[in-house]
N, C-alpha and C positions, 0 to 999 in steps of 0.2 A: 159914923160907919167904920166898921173894923177893917184892918189891912188883911190882905191875903198873904200868908207867909208860907213858902214852900221850902222844904228841905230834901236834899238828895245825897245819898251815899255813893261816892265814886266807885264804879266797878274796877276790878283788877284789870290792868292793862290800858286803862284810859290815861290821858295826859294829866298833869297835876292842875291845870287851870280849866275850870268848867264854865260853860256858857248856858244861858237860858234864852230860847227863842219863844217868843209868845205872839198870840193874835187872838181875835175874837174875845176880847175882854168885856166885862160888865163892871161899872159903866164903861163906854168905849174909850180906848186909849189907843194911839197909833201903834201898829204892830212893828216888831223889830225886823231888821233886815238879818239874814243869815250870816254868821252863826249865832247872833244874838248878843246879849250883854253878859259880862263877867258876873259870876257868883261870887259870894264872900265865904272864904274857908273858915270852917268852925273848929277844925281839928279832927283827928282820927278819920280822915277821908270823908267827912261830912261837909256839905255846903249849903248855904241859905240864900234866898232871895225874897225881898219884902216888896210887895206891890202896895204902895200907899193909896188908900181909898178905892181899891179894886176888890170885888167880891168874887169874881170868877174869870178864868182865862184858859185858853187852850195852849199847852206848852210842850216843848220837846227840849231835853237836856242833852248836851253834847259836849265834846272836848275840843272841837275846832279842828280835829285831825282825822275825821272819818268815823268816829264812834259816836253813836246817839241812841237815845231811848226809843222805845216804839212809839 
C-alpha cells in the first residue's frame, strides 16, 4: 500500500511552524487532537507530512496561532 504524502506552502503571515490536524482516515487511524502534529519543513516555505499506510484523510493545515486552511 502506498503512503499518502501531503505538501503545503505556508501562506504569508502564518507562523513558521505548521501543524496538520487529521481525521476520517482510510484505513482507520486515530484522529489528532487540535492543533495536530507538526509538519516537516522542506525549505522555501514548503512543508510535508507522510501518512504511512494511509490512502485518504480529512485534513486542516494550521499554524497553531489562529491561522488555518479551509
